[in-house]
N, CA, C and O atoms as CSV, one atom per row, in Angstrom:
chain,resi,resn,atom,element,x,y,z
A,1,MET,N,N,178.014,272.137,-56.505
A,1,MET,CA,C,177.789,271.026,-57.415
A,1,MET,C,C,178.515,269.813,-56.849
A,1,MET,O,O,179.625,269.909,-56.326
A,2,ILE,N,N,177.842,268.656,-56.973
A,2,ILE,CA,C,178.463,267.404,-56.535
A,2,ILE,C,C,178.522,266.435,-57.719
A,2,ILE,O,O,177.805,266.576,-58.710
A,3,LYS,N,N,179.395,265.460,-57.575
A,3,LYS,CA,C,179.497,264.392,-58.566
A,3,LYS,C,C,179.330,263.071,-57.837
A,3,LYS,O,O,180.020,262.798,-56.855
A,4,VAL,N,N,178.413,262.260,-58.322
A,4,VAL,CA,C,178.204,260.924,-57.798
A,4,VAL,C,C,178.875,259.968,-58.775
A,4,VAL,O,O,178.454,259.847,-59.925
A,5,SER,N,N,179.914,259.293,-58.313
A,5,SER,CA,C,180.646,258.362,-59.163
A,5,SER,C,C,180.282,256.935,-58.760
A,5,SER,O,O,180.374,256.557,-57.592
A,6,VAL,N,N,179.866,256.157,-59.754
A,6,VAL,CA,C,179.575,254.748,-59.547
A,6,VAL,C,C,180.678,253.978,-60.275
A,6,VAL,O,O,180.745,253.970,-61.504
A,7,MET,N,N,181.542,253.332,-59.484
A,7,MET,CA,C,182.755,252.727,-60.020
A,7,MET,C,C,182.653,251.206,-59.942
A,7,MET,O,O,182.428,250.649,-58.867
A,8,TYR,N,N,182.816,250.544,-61.069
A,8,TYR,CA,C,182.711,249.094,-61.150
A,8,TYR,C,C,184.119,248.485,-61.174
A,8,TYR,O,O,184.819,248.596,-62.181
A,9,PRO,N,N,184.539,247.844,-60.075
A,9,PRO,CA,C,185.883,247.266,-59.993
A,9,PRO,C,C,186.113,246.230,-61.092
A,9,PRO,O,O,185.208,245.485,-61.469
A,10,ASN,N,N,187.331,246.204,-61.588
A,10,ASN,CA,C,187.700,245.326,-62.677
A,10,ASN,C,C,188.538,244.151,-62.168
A,10,ASN,O,O,189.289,244.287,-61.202
A,11,SER,N,N,188.404,243.022,-62.812
A,11,SER,CA,C,189.260,241.857,-62.583
A,11,SER,C,C,189.065,240.930,-63.770
A,11,SER,O,O,188.195,241.159,-64.610
A,12,LYS,N,N,189.875,239.884,-63.836
A,12,LYS,CA,C,189.781,238.961,-64.984
A,12,LYS,C,C,188.429,238.260,-65.052
A,12,LYS,O,O,188.041,237.788,-66.120
A,13,ASP,N,N,187.697,238.179,-63.934
A,13,ASP,CA,C,186.414,237.485,-63.896
A,13,ASP,C,C,185.193,238.403,-64.041
A,13,ASP,O,O,184.055,237.941,-63.972
A,14,VAL,N,N,185.433,239.685,-64.238
A,14,VAL,CA,C,184.320,240.642,-64.332
A,14,VAL,C,C,183.640,240.541,-65.693
A,14,VAL,O,O,184.290,240.505,-66.738
A,15,MET,N,N,182.323,240.497,-65.645
A,15,MET,CA,C,181.496,240.585,-66.834
A,15,MET,C,C,180.829,241.965,-66.785
A,15,MET,O,O,180.222,242.337,-65.781
A,16,PHE,N,N,180.952,242.712,-67.877
A,16,PHE,CA,C,180.314,244.025,-67.935
A,16,PHE,C,C,179.865,244.259,-69.369
A,16,PHE,O,O,180.687,244.337,-70.281
A,17,ASP,N,N,178.555,244.370,-69.561
A,17,ASP,CA,C,177.974,244.591,-70.883
A,17,ASP,C,C,177.857,246.097,-71.114
A,17,ASP,O,O,176.877,246.735,-70.729
A,18,THR,N,N,178.884,246.637,-71.753
A,18,THR,CA,C,178.957,248.080,-71.973
A,18,THR,C,C,177.780,248.596,-72.791
A,18,THR,O,O,177.229,249.655,-72.489
A,19,GLU,N,N,177.396,247.858,-73.817
A,19,GLU,CA,C,176.295,248.311,-74.680
A,19,GLU,C,C,174.984,248.399,-73.900
A,19,GLU,O,O,174.245,249.373,-74.039
A,20,TYR,N,N,174.693,247.391,-73.085
A,20,TYR,CA,C,173.484,247.442,-72.263
A,20,TYR,C,C,173.552,248.617,-71.295
A,20,TYR,O,O,172.574,249.347,-71.130
A,21,TYR,N,N,174.698,248.798,-70.660
A,21,TYR,CA,C,174.854,249.875,-69.683
A,21,TYR,C,C,174.625,251.236,-70.342
A,21,TYR,O,O,173.915,252.080,-69.797
A,22,LYS,N,N,175.228,251.447,-71.517
A,22,LYS,CA,C,175.099,252.725,-72.235
A,22,LYS,C,C,173.699,252.946,-72.793
A,22,LYS,O,O,173.158,254.050,-72.724
A,23,ASN,N,N,173.118,251.883,-73.349
A,23,ASN,CA,C,171.880,252.040,-74.108
A,23,ASN,C,C,170.604,251.738,-73.340
A,23,ASN,O,O,169.518,252.097,-73.795
A,24,SER,N,N,170.710,251.081,-72.177
A,24,SER,CA,C,169.517,250.753,-71.396
A,24,SER,C,C,169.584,251.269,-69.964
A,24,SER,O,O,168.692,251.990,-69.517
A,25,HIS,N,N,170.639,250.901,-69.247
A,25,HIS,CA,C,170.696,251.263,-67.828
A,25,HIS,C,C,170.818,252.779,-67.629
A,25,HIS,O,O,170.005,253.376,-66.924
A,26,LEU,N,N,171.817,253.394,-68.237
A,26,LEU,CA,C,171.993,254.838,-68.021
A,26,LEU,C,C,170.790,255.654,-68.512
A,26,LEU,O,O,170.381,256.583,-67.815
A,27,PRO,N,N,170.203,255.352,-69.681
A,27,PRO,CA,C,168.988,256.086,-70.059
A,27,PRO,C,C,167.845,255.912,-69.054
A,27,PRO,O,O,167.072,256.844,-68.832
A,28,MET,N,N,167.732,254.725,-68.446
A,28,MET,CA,C,166.712,254.511,-67.413
A,28,MET,C,C,166.977,255.442,-66.223
A,28,MET,O,O,166.050,256.052,-65.691
A,29,VAL,N,N,168.234,255.546,-65.813
A,29,VAL,CA,C,168.595,256.422,-64.693
A,29,VAL,C,C,168.284,257.877,-65.048
A,29,VAL,O,O,167.672,258.592,-64.255
A,30,VAL,N,N,168.699,258.311,-66.221
A,30,VAL,CA,C,168.468,259.691,-66.659
A,30,VAL,C,C,166.981,260.024,-66.626
A,30,VAL,O,O,166.584,261.073,-66.120
A,31,LYS,N,N,166.165,259.129,-67.165
A,31,LYS,CA,C,164.707,259.368,-67.188
A,31,LYS,C,C,164.140,259.426,-65.774
A,31,LYS,O,O,163.306,260.280,-65.472
A,32,ALA,N,N,164.587,258.526,-64.915
A,32,ALA,CA,C,164.030,258.447,-63.561
A,32,ALA,C,C,164.395,259.654,-62.704
A,32,ALA,O,O,163.543,260.161,-61.973
A,33,VAL,N,N,165.627,260.124,-62.773
A,33,VAL,CA,C,166.035,261.233,-61.896
A,33,VAL,C,C,165.656,262.593,-62.467
A,33,VAL,O,O,165.645,263.586,-61.740
A,34,GLY,N,N,165.349,262.651,-63.750
A,34,GLY,CA,C,164.826,263.873,-64.358
A,34,GLY,C,C,165.774,265.055,-64.317
A,34,GLY,O,O,166.990,264.912,-64.444
A,35,ASP,N,N,165.181,266.231,-64.135
A,35,ASP,CA,C,165.922,267.487,-64.206
A,35,ASP,C,C,166.925,267.684,-63.075
A,35,ASP,O,O,167.746,268.599,-63.135
A,36,ALA,N,N,166.873,266.852,-62.060
A,36,ALA,CA,C,167.860,266.967,-60.978
A,36,ALA,C,C,169.254,266.639,-61.486
A,36,ALA,O,O,170.245,267.132,-60.947
A,37,LEU,N,N,169.336,265.812,-62.517
A,37,LEU,CA,C,170.618,265.436,-63.099
A,37,LEU,C,C,171.133,266.582,-63.963
A,37,LEU,O,O,170.452,267.022,-64.889
A,38,LYS,N,N,172.330,267.062,-63.661
A,38,LYS,CA,C,172.909,268.209,-64.362
A,38,LYS,C,C,173.969,267.811,-65.378
A,38,LYS,O,O,174.413,268.646,-66.167
A,39,GLY,N,N,174.377,266.559,-65.368
A,39,GLY,CA,C,175.366,266.083,-66.329
A,39,GLY,C,C,175.685,264.625,-66.064
A,39,GLY,O,O,175.509,264.127,-64.952
A,40,LEU,N,N,176.159,263.944,-67.106
A,40,LEU,CA,C,176.490,262.524,-66.997
A,40,LEU,C,C,177.665,262.242,-67.915
A,40,LEU,O,O,177.676,262.641,-69.080
A,41,GLU,N,N,178.653,261.547,-67.368
A,41,GLU,CA,C,179.798,261.105,-68.156
A,41,GLU,C,C,180.044,259.640,-67.845
A,41,GLU,O,O,179.762,259.174,-66.741
A,42,LEU,N,N,180.570,258.916,-68.823
A,42,LEU,CA,C,180.904,257.511,-68.629
A,42,LEU,C,C,182.358,257.302,-69.012
A,42,LEU,O,O,182.761,257.606,-70.135
A,43,ASP,N,N,183.146,256.782,-68.076
A,43,ASP,CA,C,184.534,256.396,-68.340
A,43,ASP,C,C,184.577,254.884,-68.482
A,43,ASP,O,O,184.051,254.162,-67.635
A,44,LEU,N,N,185.204,254.400,-69.556
A,44,LEU,CA,C,185.398,252.965,-69.738
A,44,LEU,C,C,186.894,252.682,-69.592
A,44,LEU,O,O,187.714,253.202,-70.349
A,45,GLY,N,N,187.233,251.849,-68.605
A,45,GLY,CA,C,188.631,251.561,-68.324
A,45,GLY,C,C,189.294,250.789,-69.445
A,45,GLY,O,O,188.759,249.789,-69.924
A,46,ILE,N,N,190.475,251.260,-69.867
A,46,ILE,CA,C,191.198,250.578,-70.947
A,46,ILE,C,C,192.603,250.134,-70.531
A,46,ILE,O,O,193.192,249.278,-71.191
A,47,ALA,N,N,193.145,250.692,-69.460
A,47,ALA,CA,C,194.498,250.312,-69.034
A,47,ALA,C,C,194.764,250.857,-67.644
A,47,ALA,O,O,194.008,251.677,-67.124
A,48,SER,N,N,195.849,250.389,-67.055
A,48,SER,CA,C,196.323,250.943,-65.790
A,48,SER,C,C,197.693,251.562,-66.042
A,48,SER,O,O,198.144,251.628,-67.186
A,49,ARG,N,N,198.341,252.007,-65.007
A,49,ARG,CA,C,199.660,252.611,-65.194
A,49,ARG,C,C,200.740,251.578,-65.505
A,49,ARG,O,O,201.817,251.922,-65.991
A,50,VAL,N,N,200.442,250.308,-65.221
A,50,VAL,CA,C,201.386,249.229,-65.506
A,50,VAL,C,C,200.985,248.579,-66.835
A,50,VAL,O,O,199.873,248.064,-66.951
A,51,PRO,N,N,201.866,248.594,-67.831
A,51,PRO,CA,C,201.528,247.983,-69.124
A,51,PRO,C,C,201.080,246.532,-68.964
A,51,PRO,O,O,201.699,245.744,-68.250
A,52,GLY,N,N,199.990,246.208,-69.648
A,52,GLY,CA,C,199.468,244.849,-69.615
A,52,GLY,C,C,198.530,244.547,-68.464
A,52,GLY,O,O,197.878,243.503,-68.460
A,53,GLU,N,N,198.449,245.429,-67.496
A,53,GLU,CA,C,197.552,245.247,-66.351
A,53,GLU,C,C,196.178,245.809,-66.680
A,53,GLU,O,O,196.058,246.793,-67.409
A,54,LEU,N,N,195.139,245.175,-66.135
A,54,LEU,CA,C,193.779,245.676,-66.326
A,54,LEU,C,C,193.607,247.038,-65.669
A,54,LEU,O,O,194.278,247.356,-64.687
A,55,ALA,N,N,192.705,247.834,-66.218
A,55,ALA,CA,C,192.325,249.088,-65.564
A,55,ALA,C,C,191.688,248.748,-64.217
A,55,ALA,O,O,191.024,247.718,-64.105
A,56,PRO,N,N,191.869,249.583,-63.196
A,56,PRO,CA,C,191.287,249.295,-61.883
A,56,PRO,C,C,189.760,249.186,-61.902
A,56,PRO,O,O,189.169,248.442,-61.119
A,57,TYR,N,N,189.133,249.939,-62.811
A,57,TYR,CA,C,187.673,249.922,-62.925
A,57,TYR,C,C,187.297,249.654,-64.373
A,57,TYR,O,O,187.876,250.236,-65.291
A,58,VAL,N,N,186.333,248.777,-64.573
A,58,VAL,CA,C,185.866,248.475,-65.923
A,58,VAL,C,C,185.045,249.646,-66.463
A,58,VAL,O,O,185.055,249.920,-67.663
A,59,ALA,N,N,184.339,250.329,-65.569
A,59,ALA,CA,C,183.537,251.494,-65.955
A,59,ALA,C,C,183.304,252.372,-64.730
A,59,ALA,O,O,183.233,251.896,-63.597
A,60,ILE,N,N,183.186,253.677,-65.001
A,60,ILE,CA,C,182.828,254.634,-63.953
A,60,ILE,C,C,181.818,255.603,-64.557
A,60,ILE,O,O,182.103,256.268,-65.553
A,61,ALA,N,N,180.644,255.676,-63.952
A,61,ALA,CA,C,179.640,256.653,-64.360
A,61,ALA,C,C,179.707,257.827,-63.389
A,61,ALA,O,O,179.737,257.638,-62.173
A,62,HIS,N,N,179.731,259.033,-63.936
A,62,HIS,CA,C,179.775,260.253,-63.131
A,62,HIS,C,C,178.483,261.029,-63.374
A,62,HIS,O,O,178.210,261.470,-64.490
A,63,LEU,N,N,177.699,261.186,-62.321
A,63,LEU,CA,C,176.433,261.915,-62.412
A,63,LEU,C,C,176.562,263.191,-61.595
A,63,LEU,O,O,177.007,263.152,-60.448
A,64,LYS,N,N,176.181,264.314,-62.171
A,64,LYS,CA,C,176.308,265.597,-61.487
A,64,LYS,C,C,174.939,266.101,-61.021
A,64,LYS,O,O,173.944,266.038,-61.742
A,65,PHE,N,N,174.938,266.597,-59.795
A,65,PHE,CA,C,173.733,267.157,-59.177
A,65,PHE,C,C,174.116,268.464,-58.482
A,65,PHE,O,O,175.291,268.708,-58.207
A,66,ASP,N,N,173.119,269.296,-58.204
A,66,ASP,CA,C,173.389,270.552,-57.506
A,66,ASP,C,C,173.948,270.321,-56.107
A,66,ASP,O,O,174.868,271.015,-55.676
A,67,ASP,N,N,173.384,269.337,-55.396
A,67,ASP,CA,C,173.808,269.077,-54.021
A,67,ASP,C,C,173.359,267.671,-53.606
A,67,ASP,O,O,172.658,266.984,-54.348
A,68,ILE,N,N,173.774,267.268,-52.423
A,68,ILE,CA,C,173.444,265.919,-51.942
A,68,ILE,C,C,171.929,265.743,-51.794
A,68,ILE,O,O,171.386,264.688,-52.122
A,69,ALA,N,N,171.266,266.767,-51.306
A,69,ALA,CA,C,169.815,266.660,-51.108
A,69,ALA,C,C,169.089,266.413,-52.425
A,69,ALA,O,O,168.173,265.593,-52.476
A,70,SER,N,N,169.481,267.108,-53.490
A,70,SER,CA,C,168.800,266.899,-54.775
A,70,SER,C,C,169.105,265.508,-55.329
A,70,SER,O,O,168.241,264.888,-55.948
A,71,PHE,N,N,170.328,265.013,-55.113
A,71,PHE,CA,C,170.659,263.637,-55.510
A,71,PHE,C,C,169.783,262.640,-54.755
A,71,PHE,O,O,169.175,261.759,-55.364
A,72,GLN,N,N,169.718,262.778,-53.434
A,72,GLN,CA,C,168.964,261.829,-52.619
A,72,GLN,C,C,167.482,261.842,-52.962
A,72,GLN,O,O,166.844,260.791,-53.015
A,73,THR,N,N,166.937,263.026,-53.193
A,73,THR,CA,C,165.516,263.152,-53.527
A,73,THR,C,C,165.205,262.508,-54.873
A,73,THR,O,O,164.181,261.842,-55.028
A,74,ALA,N,N,166.092,262.711,-55.847
A,74,ALA,CA,C,165.844,262.195,-57.192
A,74,ALA,C,C,166.191,260.709,-57.325
A,74,ALA,O,O,165.486,259.969,-58.011
A,75,PHE,N,N,167.260,260.277,-56.680
A,75,PHE,CA,C,167.798,258.937,-56.855
A,75,PHE,C,C,167.159,257.927,-55.899
A,75,PHE,O,O,166.864,256.795,-56.282
A,76,GLY,N,N,166.953,258.347,-54.670
A,76,GLY,CA,C,166.476,257.460,-53.610
A,76,GLY,C,C,165.255,256.629,-53.950
A,76,GLY,O,O,165.276,255.417,-53.734
A,77,PRO,N,N,164.192,257.221,-54.473
A,77,PRO,CA,C,162.985,256.447,-54.764
A,77,PRO,C,C,163.187,255.353,-55.824
A,77,PRO,O,O,162.371,254.440,-55.943
A,78,HIS,N,N,164.281,255.454,-56.590
A,78,HIS,CA,C,164.524,254.507,-57.680
A,78,HIS,C,C,165.707,253.576,-57.399
A,78,HIS,O,O,166.046,252.742,-58.238
A,79,ALA,N,N,166.326,253.708,-56.250
A,79,ALA,CA,C,167.549,252.951,-55.948
A,79,ALA,C,C,167.354,251.444,-56.093
A,79,ALA,O,O,168.225,250.764,-56.636
A,80,GLU,N,N,166.237,250.917,-55.622
A,80,GLU,CA,C,165.998,249.473,-55.729
A,80,GLU,C,C,165.858,249.030,-57.179
A,80,GLU,O,O,166.344,247.960,-57.546
A,81,THR,N,N,165.207,249.829,-57.998
A,81,THR,CA,C,165.058,249.515,-59.420
A,81,THR,C,C,166.415,249.506,-60.099
A,81,THR,O,O,166.724,248.602,-60.876
A,82,PHE,N,N,167.229,250.522,-59.803
A,82,PHE,CA,C,168.567,250.590,-60.394
A,82,PHE,C,C,169.398,249.385,-59.971
A,82,PHE,O,O,170.081,248.781,-60.798
A,83,ALA,N,N,169.345,249.033,-58.697
A,83,ALA,CA,C,170.123,247.898,-58.185
A,83,ALA,C,C,169.651,246.581,-58.802
A,83,ALA,O,O,170.465,245.704,-59.092
A,84,ALA,N,N,168.356,246.444,-58.999
A,84,ALA,CA,C,167.823,245.210,-59.576
A,84,ALA,C,C,168.261,245.020,-61.024
A,84,ALA,O,O,168.259,243.896,-61.525
A,85,ASP,N,N,168.630,246.086,-61.692
A,85,ASP,CA,C,169.031,246.015,-63.094
A,85,ASP,C,C,170.490,245.583,-63.258
A,85,ASP,O,O,170.899,245.227,-64.364
A,86,ILE,N,N,171.271,245.605,-62.197
A,86,ILE,CA,C,172.697,245.265,-62.293
A,86,ILE,C,C,172.897,243.895,-62.937
A,86,ILE,O,O,173.809,243.722,-63.746
A,87,LYS,N,N,172.070,242.940,-62.596
A,87,LYS,CA,C,172.214,241.579,-63.134
A,87,LYS,C,C,172.152,241.549,-64.663
A,87,LYS,O,O,172.620,240.591,-65.278
A,88,ASN,N,N,171.587,242.575,-65.278
A,88,ASN,CA,C,171.475,242.622,-66.732
A,88,ASN,C,C,172.751,243.089,-67.430
A,88,ASN,O,O,172.878,242.938,-68.645
A,89,TYR,N,N,173.693,243.653,-66.677
A,89,TYR,CA,C,174.910,244.136,-67.326
A,89,TYR,C,C,176.210,243.781,-66.615
A,89,TYR,O,O,177.279,243.941,-67.204
A,90,SER,N,N,176.163,243.306,-65.374
A,90,SER,CA,C,177.425,243.013,-64.702
A,90,SER,C,C,177.268,241.993,-63.584
A,90,SER,O,O,176.175,241.773,-63.062
A,91,ASN,N,N,178.383,241.382,-63.235
A,91,ASN,CA,C,178.416,240.464,-62.101
A,91,ASN,C,C,179.117,241.092,-60.896
A,91,ASN,O,O,179.430,240.400,-59.928
A,92,VAL,N,N,179.362,242.394,-60.956
A,92,VAL,CA,C,179.931,243.131,-59.817
A,92,VAL,C,C,179.054,244.345,-59.520
A,92,VAL,O,O,178.446,244.922,-60.421
A,93,LYS,N,N,178.999,244.719,-58.254
A,93,LYS,CA,C,178.262,245.918,-57.851
A,93,LYS,C,C,179.193,247.124,-57.901
A,93,LYS,O,O,180.386,247.018,-57.619
A,94,GLY,N,N,178.638,248.250,-58.259
A,94,GLY,CA,C,179.416,249.468,-58.296
A,94,GLY,C,C,179.642,250.040,-56.898
A,94,GLY,O,O,178.792,249.930,-56.015
A,95,GLU,N,N,180.799,250.647,-56.726
A,95,GLU,CA,C,181.103,251.392,-55.499
A,95,GLU,C,C,180.685,252.833,-55.747
A,95,GLU,O,O,181.016,253.402,-56.787
A,96,LEU,N,N,179.972,253.423,-54.815
A,96,LEU,CA,C,179.461,254.778,-54.992
A,96,LEU,C,C,180.242,255.755,-54.124
A,96,LEU,O,O,180.460,255.517,-52.936
A,97,GLN,N,N,180.659,256.861,-54.739
A,97,GLN,CA,C,181.315,257.940,-54.001
A,97,GLN,C,C,180.674,259.256,-54.410
A,97,GLN,O,O,180.422,259.502,-55.590
A,98,ILE,N,N,180.415,260.102,-53.410
A,98,ILE,CA,C,179.913,261.442,-53.657
A,98,ILE,C,C,181.046,262.418,-53.395
A,98,ILE,O,O,181.658,262.405,-52.327
A,99,SER,N,N,181.320,263.269,-54.385
A,99,SER,CA,C,182.426,264.209,-54.294
A,99,SER,C,C,181.930,265.635,-54.515
A,99,SER,O,O,180.977,265.869,-55.258
A,100,GLU,N,N,182.580,266.560,-53.870
A,100,GLU,CA,C,182.351,267.980,-54.142
A,100,GLU,C,C,183.188,268.359,-55.347
A,100,GLU,O,O,184.368,268.014,-55.413
A,101,LEU,N,N,182.601,269.061,-56.301
A,101,LEU,CA,C,183.339,269.497,-57.483
A,101,LEU,C,C,183.942,270.872,-57.237
A,101,LEU,O,O,183.251,271.807,-56.831
A,102,ILE,N,N,185.221,270.977,-57.485
A,102,ILE,CA,C,185.931,272.245,-57.336
A,102,ILE,C,C,186.631,272.533,-58.650
A,102,ILE,O,O,187.451,271.736,-59.107
A,103,SER,N,N,186.316,273.658,-59.256
A,103,SER,CA,C,186.923,274.025,-60.543
A,103,SER,C,C,188.105,274.956,-60.311
A,103,SER,O,O,188.106,275.773,-59.391
A,104,PHE,N,N,189.091,274.814,-61.152
A,104,PHE,CA,C,190.281,275.681,-61.089
A,104,PHE,C,C,190.389,276.480,-62.356
A,104,PHE,O,O,191.318,277.273,-62.509
């Protein structure tokens, strides 16, 4: 199992429409990638380790897939559509990381 994390860096100038992201963008992604998606979580940054400092990321979406190939097959054909939608919810692009999930 892999996790694809899309992390949106935070700063005082970041605009991020959480409601649009939750109610429009993520449902669009879920519908487009279909059954290849095995789970989805959304983290909304509220603080950092230093009191009063912004969280490093305004939001992080975690999408779970069986493997890299299933992610690429499901996500790839829609990547341009997903990227074109960013302007509707943020002025920053997400950083993408693919991780192997290891349970303890």
